[in-house]
Each structure stands twice: as C-alpha cells, then as structure tokens.
N, C-alpha and C positions, 0 to 999 in steps of 0.2 A: 124509332127514334133518332132525329139528327143530332148531335152533339152541339154546344154552344160553347167554344173554346174562348182562350183569351183575346182572339183575334177572329174576327167575323171572315166568312168565306170573302165576302167583299172587300174586306179589308186585306186579304191575302193575295186578290187580285188586282188590289190598288184601284178600284172602280167604285164609283157612287151607287147607293142601293136601287137608283133609278136606272143602271146601265141598261142599254140594249143588249141584244143577243150578238151583236156585230161588235160593240166594245168590248163585251167580255171574251170573243175569241181573240180580238186584237191584243189584249191584254194577256190571255193564256199563253199567245205564240211569242209575244215580248219576253216575257218571264222565262219561257222554257230556253229562249236564246241566251238571256242573262244569266242564266244557273247552268247552263250546260258547261261541261268539263273544260271545252276549248274558249270560254269567254276570256277573252282579253281583260276585260274590265272588271271581273271578279276572281280571276284564277288564284292570286293571292291571299284571298279574303277567307274562303272557305275550305274546311277539308272536305274530302269525298262524300263524308257519311253527314255532313252539314248541308252537304247539295242534295244528298239522297232524301233527307228530310224534307227540305223545302220543297223539293219538286214533287213528293208525295202528296204535301199539303195543298199544290197548286194544280195537281191533278184533281184530288178530292174536290175541291174548291168550284173547278168548273164542271166536275161531273155533276154536283149538286146545281149549280146556278145554270147549267146548260141545260138543264131538263125543264120544261115548264112546271109540270106538278111538283118536282121536289122543290123547285124554287119558291111556288106559293107557301108550302108547307114549312119552308124554312124560313120564309119572310113573317109567318103568322106566329112563329116562335121568337124570332128576334123583336117582334112587336110586342108581345106578351111579356117579354124578360127586360122592355124597356131600353132595348140596345139602339132600336132606330123608332121613329115616330113615323105616323103615316104620311106626312108631307114630304119624308125622304124618298118615297116610293114613286112620288110624281115624277113625271117626265116633264123636263126644261132642257133649258140650256147650260146644265151645270156644268162647271170647268173639271175637265177630265183631271184623273189623278196622273203625277208623274211619277214614272218608275224609280223606285229610290236607290237603284245599282244601276243608274245610266253612268256611262263613261264621263260623259260632260254637263254642264250646268244647262237646265233648260233657259231659253231667252225671251220668257214672257214677261219678266220683269226688267227692262232695260234700265230703267233709273237706278235700281239697286244695284244692280251689276256695274253701271258706271260709276256709281259711288265708290264701290268697293277698289275697282282699277284705280281711281284717282287717289283714294287714301292709300293704297298699298304702295304708291310712288314715294311716301314719304319715309324719311331715312326711320324714324322712330318706331315707324308700323312695320318694315321690313326687318328689323333688328328685334322686334317683340315675336315676329314669326319665325324666325329663325332661333331664338330663344328657347320657345315651346316646343321646336321639332328637334331641338337636340336633347330634350329632356327624355329620360329613360322611363320616367313617370309622368305621364300627363293627366291632369285633373280637369275636372269640369270647370273649375274656377279658372283654369289658364285658357280654357277654351271662351269662357264669358268675357275674361279680361281683353281679349281681342277682338270679340264681337263689340264690347262698348267701345273700344278703343277706335273702332271704325265708325262708331254711331250706327249700329244697325240694331233694329228692335226684333225681337222673336217674332212677331207678326209678319216681319218683311221676311224671315227665312220659312216663314209657314207658308207664305204666297208665292215663295218660288221653289222650293224644295217639297211642300205637301206634308212634310213632317209635322205631327200636330205639337202645339206649343208646350202641351202639358210634356210631351216625351222631351220635348229641348230642354225644358225647366228641370227634368228628371236627370237628363245627361249632364247639366251644367252644374247640378247641385250633387251630383253621384250619390243619387237616392236608389240604391239597389231594389227597394220595394216597389218602386214606381217604375223600373226599368223593364223595357219587354225582355223576350227571350234571348239568348246572345245571338242566335242567328239573325234577330232583325236588328239586334243593337249595332252589330257590325255595320248593317247598311246604313241606318241611321247615321252613324258617326261618320262613314263614307259620304254622306249627303252634306253633313254639316262641314266637313274638312273642304271639299269642293267648293262649297258656298263661300268661304273665307279665304280660299285660294292656298289651301295647306296639301301637304302631301298624304293622302288617304292612309296609306298603310303604315306611315309614322305615327298618325296620330291613333288609329286604333290598337297599334301594338301599344304605344304609351298608355293609353286610356284604360286598356284591359290590364297590363301590367300595375297600375294605380288602383285600380278598382279591385283586383283580387290579389292585391298584396298581403303578405304574412302578417 
C-alpha cells in the first residue's frame, strides 16, 4: 500500500498530476540541487537533518511517480481519496510549478513585479519594510500589512510563487493548524519574502520566533 501523506508526491516534486516523465525528472534534479548541502540559496534555511528528510521525500516521490505501474496505482489512490479529480490527469499545456526555494523570483508575471518595484520606491513603503525586518517577532499580520500597502492580492502572489492561496492565508493569519510542516513552511516564507522584496532569512527567523514564542 502506498501511503498518502499531507503532501502528495506531485506536490513534493512541485509538478502537476499530468506531468510527463521528462517534467518529473527535471523537477527531481532541480530539487536535489536546491536541497544540496552546498546550495547557496538554502544553506542558511535548513539543518542537515531537515535536508535529509526533504531529500528522502523527494527520492521516494520520484521512485513512485517515475515508475509507470506504481504511478498508476498511486493515481488511483489519489482519485479514490478525492485528492485529485480525473481532469487533473489529462495532458494539456498546464503551467509548470515553480520551485519554492529558488534564489530569485520567476519572471512570468512582469506586471506584478513592476508594480512592486514601483511601490517600493515610495518612502512610506521602504519605511514599512525596514520596520518589519527590524522586528524580532514578525507576525503574519506584519506581512499582510506590507502586501496590502503594495496593493497586491493573494491571487497575484499565487500566480508568481505557485504557493496556494490557502497556505498564504494561513501564514498571514498565523494559523498553525493550517500551516504545513516546518520544513515546507520555511520554503513558503522564503517565497513570500522574495515576492515582496524582503530578506528571507530575517522574515523566516522573525516569523518562527513569533509563531513559537512562549
């Protein structure tokens, strides 16, 4: 029996359920590079043990999805559990997911990126960004206040970062029961920070300190 955990193997590899083997292999190699001990984009975000856990999940996901028969059996389990619908398995030109731990923001939404760059030039926006990053405890409300000041909607963030709206909402509401595991949360926070032009390390440290404060 193949277990179905909080994250499907497709979500772990950050590919759609209709991904081709080529896409699976490409995503697998990218994630191995991202979580490698020598990765400059994530070296300060994860402990060696966290990296090992992530890599183990990535390896297992690719082993299952990379095998035709195992993938068919896994897809049946996902369909039976309601995690996916048949339409999601149809091959089309669906947009590929963007690795959540990449060092730079994707360029697919130039309008949104341009809007942020324009707003960041404003004195009050820069002051708000500095104020947030100087805090020892950074709440989801702090992040939300900056997003609102930039006139950015959650759907805009989703379109660029590919982090689901439900997770973005949970981050902003500090809702621990709806947040993903710590390993994935760090990555989502990094995507959130990069999107708004903040320093990921400061945001992650401050958010964690607020979330798990005594």
